[in-house]
PDBQT receptor file of N, H, CA, C and O in Angstrom, charges set to zero:
ATOM      1  N   UNK A   1      80.380 116.003  62.633  1.00  0.00    +0.000 N 
ATOM      2  CA  UNK A   1      80.620 115.856  61.226  1.00  0.00    +0.000 C 
ATOM      3  C   UNK A   1      79.516 116.493  60.394  1.00  0.00    +0.000 C 
ATOM      4  O   UNK A   1      79.529 116.373  59.169  1.00  0.00    +0.000 OA
ATOM      5  N   UNK A   2      78.564 117.164  61.026  1.00  0.00    +0.000 N 
ATOM      6  H   UNK A   2      78.553 117.261  62.021  1.00  0.00    +0.000 HD
ATOM      7  CA  UNK A   2      77.485 117.795  60.287  1.00  0.00    +0.000 C 
ATOM      8  C   UNK A   2      76.400 116.836  59.842  1.00  0.00    +0.000 C 
ATOM      9  O   UNK A   2      75.658 117.145  58.909  1.00  0.00    +0.000 OA
ATOM     10  N   UNK A   3      76.285 115.676  60.485  1.00  0.00    +0.000 N 
ATOM     11  H   UNK A   3      76.888 115.426  61.242  1.00  0.00    +0.000 HD
ATOM     12  CA  UNK A   3      75.270 114.697  60.104  1.00  0.00    +0.000 C 
ATOM     13  C   UNK A   3      74.062 114.840  61.014  1.00  0.00    +0.000 C 
ATOM     14  O   UNK A   3      74.191 115.208  62.182  1.00  0.00    +0.000 OA
ATOM     15  N   UNK A   4      72.894 114.548  60.474  1.00  0.00    +0.000 N 
ATOM     16  H   UNK A   4      72.789 114.249  59.526  1.00  0.00    +0.000 HD
ATOM     17  CA  UNK A   4      71.682 114.589  61.291  1.00  0.00    +0.000 C 
ATOM     18  C   UNK A   4      70.873 113.323  61.041  1.00  0.00    +0.000 C 
ATOM     19  O   UNK A   4      71.115 112.586  60.085  1.00  0.00    +0.000 OA
ATOM     20  N   UNK A   5      69.910 113.092  61.921  1.00  0.00    +0.000 N 
ATOM     21  H   UNK A   5      69.713 113.690  62.697  1.00  0.00    +0.000 HD
ATOM     22  CA  UNK A   5      69.051 111.903  61.871  1.00  0.00    +0.000 C 
ATOM     23  C   UNK A   5      69.827 110.607  62.079  1.00  0.00    +0.000 C 
ATOM     24  O   UNK A   5      69.508 109.577  61.485  1.00  0.00    +0.000 OA
ATOM     25  N   UNK A   6      70.846 110.669  62.928  1.00  0.00    +0.000 N 
ATOM     26  H   UNK A   6      71.106 111.505  63.411  1.00  0.00    +0.000 HD
ATOM     27  CA  UNK A   6      71.630 109.499  63.290  1.00  0.00    +0.000 C 
ATOM     28  C   UNK A   6      71.706 109.391  64.807  1.00  0.00    +0.000 C 
ATOM     29  O   UNK A   6      71.670 110.400  65.511  1.00  0.00    +0.000 OA
ATOM     30  N   UNK A   7      71.812 108.162  65.304  1.00  0.00    +0.000 N 
ATOM     31  H   UNK A   7      71.841 107.343  64.732  1.00  0.00    +0.000 HD
ATOM     32  CA  UNK A   7      72.075 107.918  66.712  1.00  0.00    +0.000 C 
ATOM     33  C   UNK A   7      73.565 107.618  66.822  1.00  0.00    +0.000 C 
ATOM     34  O   UNK A   7      74.099 106.818  66.053  1.00  0.00    +0.000 OA
ATOM     35  N   UNK A   8      74.230 108.253  67.768  1.00  0.00    +0.000 N 
ATOM     36  H   UNK A   8      73.797 108.902  68.393  1.00  0.00    +0.000 HD
ATOM     37  CA  UNK A   8      75.657 108.008  67.972  1.00  0.00    +0.000 C 
ATOM     38  C   UNK A   8      75.833 107.013  69.107  1.00  0.00    +0.000 C 
ATOM     39  O   UNK A   8      75.146 107.089  70.125  1.00  0.00    +0.000 OA
ATOM     40  N   UNK A   9      76.759 106.081  68.923  1.00  0.00    +0.000 N 
ATOM     41  H   UNK A   9      77.317 106.020  68.095  1.00  0.00    +0.000 HD
ATOM     42  CA  UNK A   9      77.051 105.100  69.952  1.00  0.00    +0.000 C 
ATOM     43  C   UNK A   9      78.535 104.778  69.948  1.00  0.00    +0.000 C 
ATOM     44  O   UNK A   9      79.256 105.114  69.009  1.00  0.00    +0.000 OA
ATOM     45  N   UNK A  10      78.977 104.125  71.007  1.00  0.00    +0.000 N 
ATOM     46  H   UNK A  10      78.392 103.851  71.770  1.00  0.00    +0.000 HD
ATOM     47  CA  UNK A  10      80.381 103.725  71.114  1.00  0.00    +0.000 C 
ATOM     48  C   UNK A  10      80.483 102.210  71.103  1.00  0.00    +0.000 C 
ATOM     49  O   UNK A  10      79.702 101.522  71.761  1.00  0.00    +0.000 OA
ATOM     50  N   UNK A  11      81.446 101.697  70.356  1.00  0.00    +0.000 N 
ATOM     51  H   UNK A  11      82.080 102.256  69.822  1.00  0.00    +0.000 HD
ATOM     52  CA  UNK A  11      81.748 100.273  70.347  1.00  0.00    +0.000 C 
ATOM     53  C   UNK A  11      83.256 100.136  70.267  1.00  0.00    +0.000 C 
ATOM     54  O   UNK A  11      83.875 100.500  69.267  1.00  0.00    +0.000 OA
ATOM     55  N   UNK A  12      83.842  99.607  71.334  1.00  0.00    +0.000 N 
ATOM     56  H   UNK A  12      83.339  99.311  72.147  1.00  0.00    +0.000 HD
ATOM     57  CA  UNK A  12      85.302  99.438  71.394  1.00  0.00    +0.000 C 
ATOM     58  C   UNK A  12      86.024 100.748  71.100  1.00  0.00    +0.000 C 
ATOM     59  O   UNK A  12      86.918 100.797  70.256  1.00  0.00    +0.000 OA
ATOM     60  N   UNK A  13      85.635 101.798  71.794  1.00  0.00    +0.000 N 
ATOM     61  H   UNK A  13      84.908 101.758  72.480  1.00  0.00    +0.000 HD
ATOM     62  CA  UNK A  13      86.248 103.127  71.670  1.00  0.00    +0.000 C 
ATOM     63  C   UNK A  13      86.109 103.738  70.273  1.00  0.00    +0.000 C 
ATOM     64  O   UNK A  13      86.874 104.633  69.915  1.00  0.00    +0.000 OA
ATOM     65  N   UNK A  14      85.151 103.271  69.490  1.00  0.00    +0.000 N 
ATOM     66  H   UNK A  14      84.530 102.544  69.781  1.00  0.00    +0.000 HD
ATOM     67  CA  UNK A  14      84.912 103.827  68.157  1.00  0.00    +0.000 C 
ATOM     68  C   UNK A  14      83.484 104.355  68.100  1.00  0.00    +0.000 C 
ATOM     69  O   UNK A  14      82.547 103.675  68.520  1.00  0.00    +0.000 OA
ATOM     70  N   UNK A  15      83.321 105.571  67.578  1.00  0.00    +0.000 N 
ATOM     71  H   UNK A  15      84.082 106.123  67.237  1.00  0.00    +0.000 HD
ATOM     72  CA  UNK A  15      81.993 106.168  67.447  1.00  0.00    +0.000 C 
ATOM     73  C   UNK A  15      81.317 105.584  66.212  1.00  0.00    +0.000 C 
ATOM     74  O   UNK A  15      81.862 105.619  65.109  1.00  0.00    +0.000 OA
ATOM     75  N   UNK A  16      80.119 105.047  66.423  1.00  0.00    +0.000 N 
ATOM     76  H   UNK A  16      79.676 105.018  67.319  1.00  0.00    +0.000 HD
ATOM     77  CA  UNK A  16      79.344 104.486  65.322  1.00  0.00    +0.000 C 
ATOM     78  C   UNK A  16      78.076 105.295  65.147  1.00  0.00    +0.000 C 
ATOM     79  O   UNK A  16      77.472 105.719  66.132  1.00  0.00    +0.000 OA
ATOM     80  N   UNK A  17      77.665 105.516  63.917  1.00  0.00    +0.000 N 
ATOM     81  H   UNK A  17      78.156 105.172  63.117  1.00  0.00    +0.000 HD
ATOM     82  CA  UNK A  17      76.432 106.228  63.618  1.00  0.00    +0.000 C 
ATOM     83  C   UNK A  17      75.428 105.241  63.041  1.00  0.00    +0.000 C 
ATOM     84  O   UNK A  17      75.744 104.481  62.125  1.00  0.00    +0.000 OA
ATOM     85  N   UNK A  18      74.211 105.259  63.588  1.00  0.00    +0.000 N 
ATOM     86  H   UNK A  18      73.954 105.876  64.332  1.00  0.00    +0.000 HD
ATOM     87  CA  UNK A  18      73.127 104.409  63.111  1.00  0.00    +0.000 C 
ATOM     88  C   UNK A  18      71.974 105.309  62.704  1.00  0.00    +0.000 C 
ATOM     89  O   UNK A  18      71.585 106.183  63.479  1.00  0.00    +0.000 OA
ATOM     90  N   UNK A  19      71.416 105.125  61.518  1.00  0.00    +0.000 N 
ATOM     91  H   UNK A  19      71.733 104.415  60.889  1.00  0.00    +0.000 HD
ATOM     92  CA  UNK A  19      70.262 105.931  61.123  1.00  0.00    +0.000 C 
ATOM     93  C   UNK A  19      69.130 105.779  62.137  1.00  0.00    +0.000 C 
ATOM     94  O   UNK A  19      68.841 104.668  62.582  1.00  0.00    +0.000 OA
ATOM     95  N   UNK A  20      68.489 106.889  62.504  1.00  0.00    +0.000 N 
ATOM     96  H   UNK A  20      68.723 107.792  62.142  1.00  0.00    +0.000 HD
ATOM     97  CA  UNK A  20      67.428 106.844  63.510  1.00  0.00    +0.000 C 
ATOM     98  C   UNK A  20      66.314 105.889  63.118  1.00  0.00    +0.000 C 
ATOM     99  O   UNK A  20      65.768 105.201  63.980  1.00  0.00    +0.000 OA
ATOM    100  N   UNK A  21      65.966 105.830  61.850  1.00  0.00    +0.000 N 
ATOM    101  H   UNK A  21      66.409 106.389  61.150  1.00  0.00    +0.000 HD
ATOM    102  CA  UNK A  21      64.909 104.924  61.405  1.00  0.00    +0.000 C 
ATOM    103  C   UNK A  21      65.247 103.484  61.755  1.00  0.00    +0.000 C 
ATOM    104  O   UNK A  21      64.368 102.720  62.153  1.00  0.00    +0.000 OA
ATOM    105  N   UNK A  22      66.492 103.112  61.614  1.00  0.00    +0.000 N 
ATOM    106  H   UNK A  22      67.206 103.733  61.291  1.00  0.00    +0.000 HD
ATOM    107  CA  UNK A  22      66.925 101.754  61.932  1.00  0.00    +0.000 C 
ATOM    108  C   UNK A  22      67.001 101.555  63.447  1.00  0.00    +0.000 C 
ATOM    109  O   UNK A  22      66.685 100.476  63.947  1.00  0.00    +0.000 OA
ATOM    110  N   UNK A  23      67.413 102.583  64.169  1.00  0.00    +0.000 N 
ATOM    111  H   UNK A  23      67.670 103.459  63.762  1.00  0.00    +0.000 HD
ATOM    112  CA  UNK A  23      67.593 102.472  65.616  1.00  0.00    +0.000 C 
ATOM    113  C   UNK A  23      66.271 102.285  66.346  1.00  0.00    +0.000 C 
ATOM    114  O   UNK A  23      66.239 101.627  67.386  1.00  0.00    +0.000 OA
ATOM    115  N   UNK A  24      65.183 102.843  65.833  1.00  0.00    +0.000 N 
ATOM    116  H   UNK A  24      65.209 103.377  64.988  1.00  0.00    +0.000 HD
ATOM    117  CA  UNK A  24      63.907 102.776  66.554  1.00  0.00    +0.000 C 
ATOM    118  C   UNK A  24      62.909 101.812  65.936  1.00  0.00    +0.000 C 
ATOM    119  O   UNK A  24      61.814 101.658  66.477  1.00  0.00    +0.000 OA
ATOM    120  N   UNK A  25      63.232 101.162  64.840  1.00  0.00    +0.000 N 
ATOM    121  H   UNK A  25      64.122 101.287  64.401  1.00  0.00    +0.000 HD
ATOM    122  CA  UNK A  25      62.250 100.307  64.179  1.00  0.00    +0.000 C 
ATOM    123  C   UNK A  25      61.979  99.022  64.949  1.00  0.00    +0.000 C 
ATOM    124  O   UNK A  25      60.899  98.446  64.815  1.00  0.00    +0.000 OA
ATOM    125  N   UNK A  26      62.920  98.568  65.739  1.00  0.00    +0.000 N 
ATOM    126  H   UNK A  26      63.797  99.036  65.847  1.00  0.00    +0.000 HD
ATOM    127  CA  UNK A  26      62.747  97.316  66.460  1.00  0.00    +0.000 C 
ATOM    128  C   UNK A  26      62.181  97.520  67.850  1.00  0.00    +0.000 C 
ATOM    129  O   UNK A  26      62.844  97.204  68.838  1.00  0.00    +0.000 OA
ATOM    130  N   UNK A  27      60.966  98.044  67.945  1.00  0.00    +0.000 N 
ATOM    131  H   UNK A  27      60.427  98.301  67.143  1.00  0.00    +0.000 HD
ATOM    132  CA  UNK A  27      60.360  98.269  69.258  1.00  0.00    +0.000 C 
ATOM    133  C   UNK A  27      60.209  96.938  69.989  1.00  0.00    +0.000 C 
ATOM    134  O   UNK A  27      59.797  95.938  69.402  1.00  0.00    +0.000 OA
ATOM    135  N   UNK A  28      60.537  96.941  71.243  1.00  0.00    +0.000 N 
ATOM    136  H   UNK A  28      60.871  97.754  71.720  1.00  0.00    +0.000 HD
ATOM    137  CA  UNK A  28      60.337  95.745  72.052  1.00  0.00    +0.000 C 
ATOM    138  C   UNK A  28      59.440  96.088  73.227  1.00  0.00    +0.000 C 
ATOM    139  O   UNK A  28      59.391  97.231  73.682  1.00  0.00    +0.000 OA
ATOM    140  N   UNK A  29      58.740  95.091  73.701  1.00  0.00    +0.000 N 
ATOM    141  H   UNK A  29      58.780  94.163  73.331  1.00  0.00    +0.000 HD
ATOM    142  CA  UNK A  29      57.845  95.318  74.824  1.00  0.00    +0.000 C 
ATOM    143  C   UNK A  29      58.636  95.343  76.121  1.00  0.00    +0.000 C 
ATOM    144  O   UNK A  29      59.640  94.648  76.274  1.00  0.00    +0.000 OA
ATOM    145  N   UNK A  30      58.160  96.157  77.044  1.00  0.00    +0.000 N 
ATOM    146  H   UNK A  30      57.344  96.722  76.919  1.00  0.00    +0.000 HD
ATOM    147  CA  UNK A  30      58.782  96.252  78.352  1.00  0.00    +0.000 C 
ATOM    148  C   UNK A  30      58.297  95.077  79.191  1.00  0.00    +0.000 C 
ATOM    149  O   UNK A  30      57.102  94.788  79.248  1.00  0.00    +0.000 OA
ATOM    150  N   UNK A  31      59.228  94.414  79.829  1.00  0.00    +0.000 N 
ATOM    151  H   UNK A  31      60.199  94.648  79.782  1.00  0.00    +0.000 HD
ATOM    152  CA  UNK A  31      58.888  93.295  80.690  1.00  0.00    +0.000 C 
ATOM    153  C   UNK A  31      58.312  93.853  81.992  1.00  0.00    +0.000 C 
ATOM    154  O   UNK A  31      59.036  94.438  82.799  1.00  0.00    +0.000 OA
ATOM    155  N   UNK A  32      57.014  93.669  82.189  1.00  0.00    +0.000 N 
ATOM    156  H   UNK A  32      56.427  93.194  81.534  1.00  0.00    +0.000 HD
ATOM    157  CA  UNK A  32      56.338  94.238  83.358  1.00  0.00    +0.000 C 
ATOM    158  C   UNK A  32      56.853  93.650  84.666  1.00  0.00    +0.000 C 
ATOM    159  O   UNK A  32      56.833  94.323  85.697  1.00  0.00    +0.000 OA
ATOM    160  N   UNK A  33      57.309  92.417  84.634  1.00  0.00    +0.000 N 
ATOM    161  H   UNK A  33      57.326  91.870  83.796  1.00  0.00    +0.000 HD
ATOM    162  CA  UNK A  33      57.868  91.803  85.837  1.00  0.00    +0.000 C 
ATOM    163  C   UNK A  33      59.159  92.514  86.244  1.00  0.00    +0.000 C 
ATOM    164  O   UNK A  33      59.409  92.701  87.434  1.00  0.00    +0.000 OA
ATOM    165  N   UNK A  34      59.975  92.908  85.275  1.00  0.00    +0.000 N 
ATOM    166  H   UNK A  34      59.772  92.756  84.308  1.00  0.00    +0.000 HD
ATOM    167  CA  UNK A  34      61.205  93.638  85.599  1.00  0.00    +0.000 C 
ATOM    168  C   UNK A  34      60.893  95.013  86.175  1.00  0.00    +0.000 C 
ATOM    169  O   UNK A  34      61.610  95.488  87.056  1.00  0.00    +0.000 OA
ATOM    170  N   UNK A  35      59.849  95.652  85.698  1.00  0.00    +0.000 N 
ATOM    171  H   UNK A  35      59.266  95.266  84.983  1.00  0.00    +0.000 HD
ATOM    172  CA  UNK A  35      59.435  96.939  86.265  1.00  0.00    +0.000 C 
ATOM    173  C   UNK A  35      58.996  96.748  87.709  1.00  0.00    +0.000 C 
ATOM    174  O   UNK A  35      59.332  97.556  88.575  1.00  0.00    +0.000 OA
ATOM    175  N   UNK A  36      58.247  95.687  87.970  1.00  0.00    +0.000 N 
ATOM    176  H   UNK A  36      57.974  95.031  87.267  1.00  0.00    +0.000 HD
ATOM    177  CA  UNK A  36      57.791  95.397  89.337  1.00  0.00    +0.000 C 
ATOM    178  C   UNK A  36      58.993  95.167  90.253  1.00  0.00    +0.000 C 
ATOM    179  O   UNK A  36      59.035  95.698  91.363  1.00  0.00    +0.000 OA
ATOM    180  N   UNK A  37      59.955  94.390  89.804  1.00  0.00    +0.000 N 
ATOM    181  H   UNK A  37      59.921  93.958  88.903  1.00  0.00    +0.000 HD
ATOM    182  CA  UNK A  37      61.157  94.128  90.606  1.00  0.00    +0.000 C 
ATOM    183  C   UNK A  37      61.921  95.424  90.840  1.00  0.00    +0.000 C 
ATOM    184  O   UNK A  37      62.416  95.658  91.943  1.00  0.00    +0.000 OA
ATOM    185  N   UNK A  38      62.023  96.262  89.824  1.00  0.00    +0.000 N 
ATOM    186  H   UNK A  38      61.621  96.071  88.929  1.00  0.00    +0.000 HD
ATOM    187  CA  UNK A  38      62.701  97.549  89.963  1.00  0.00    +0.000 C 
ATOM    188  C   UNK A  38      62.016  98.414  91.012  1.00  0.00    +0.000 C 
ATOM    189  O   UNK A  38      62.683  99.063  91.818  1.00  0.00    +0.000 OA
ATOM    190  N   UNK A  39      60.693  98.424  91.001  1.00  0.00    +0.000 N 
ATOM    191  H   UNK A  39      60.151  97.897  90.346  1.00  0.00    +0.000 HD
ATOM    192  CA  UNK A  39      59.949  99.187  92.007  1.00  0.00    +0.000 C 
ATOM    193  C   UNK A  39      60.233  98.665  93.409  1.00  0.00    +0.000 C 
ATOM    194  O   UNK A  39      60.386  99.448  94.346  1.00  0.00    +0.000 OA
ATOM    195  N   UNK A  40      60.303  97.356  93.556  1.00  0.00    +0.000 N 
ATOM    196  H   UNK A  40      60.179  96.720  92.795  1.00  0.00    +0.000 HD
ATOM    197  CA  UNK A  40      60.531  96.749  94.872  1.00  0.00    +0.000 C 
ATOM    198  C   UNK A  40      61.921  97.103  95.403  1.00  0.00    +0.000 C 
ATOM    199  O   UNK A  40      62.057  97.491  96.564  1.00  0.00    +0.000 OA
ATOM    200  N   UNK A  41      62.941  96.974  94.575  1.00  0.00    +0.000 N 
ATOM    201  H   UNK A  41      62.830  96.659  93.633  1.00  0.00    +0.000 HD
ATOM    202  CA  UNK A  41      64.306  97.196  95.062  1.00  0.00    +0.000 C 
ATOM    203  C   UNK A  41      64.659  98.669  95.202  1.00  0.00    +0.000 C 
ATOM    204  O   UNK A  41      65.685  99.000  95.796  1.00  0.00    +0.000 OA
ATOM    205  N   UNK A  42      63.833  99.554  94.669  1.00  0.00    +0.000 N 
ATOM    206  H   UNK A  42      63.000  99.285  94.186  1.00  0.00    +0.000 HD
ATOM    207  CA  UNK A  42      64.148 100.979  94.769  1.00  0.00    +0.000 C 
ATOM    208  C   UNK A  42      63.552 101.625  96.012  1.00  0.00    +0.000 C 
ATOM    209  O   UNK A  42      63.690 102.832  96.214  1.00  0.00    +0.000 OA
ATOM    210  N   UNK A  43      62.901 100.839  96.832  1.00  0.00    +0.000 N 
ATOM    211  H   UNK A  43      62.790  99.859  96.668  1.00  0.00    +0.000 HD
ATOM    212  CA  UNK A  43      62.279 101.394  98.047  1.00  0.00    +0.000 C 
ATOM    213  C   UNK A  43      63.332 101.691  99.088  1.00  0.00    +0.000 C 
ATOM    214  O   UNK A  43      63.007 102.162 100.178  1.00  0.00    +0.000 OA
TER     215      UNK A  43
């Protein structure tokens, strides 16, 4: 559609556009325990 600075996503077979500023503003911390478990099961 000629739009920029948006993240595209799908919800119930519908394309939704979210402004990038809104998409990345909610930074969350990575759970280090989940990374450790991922490392273990990927061996």
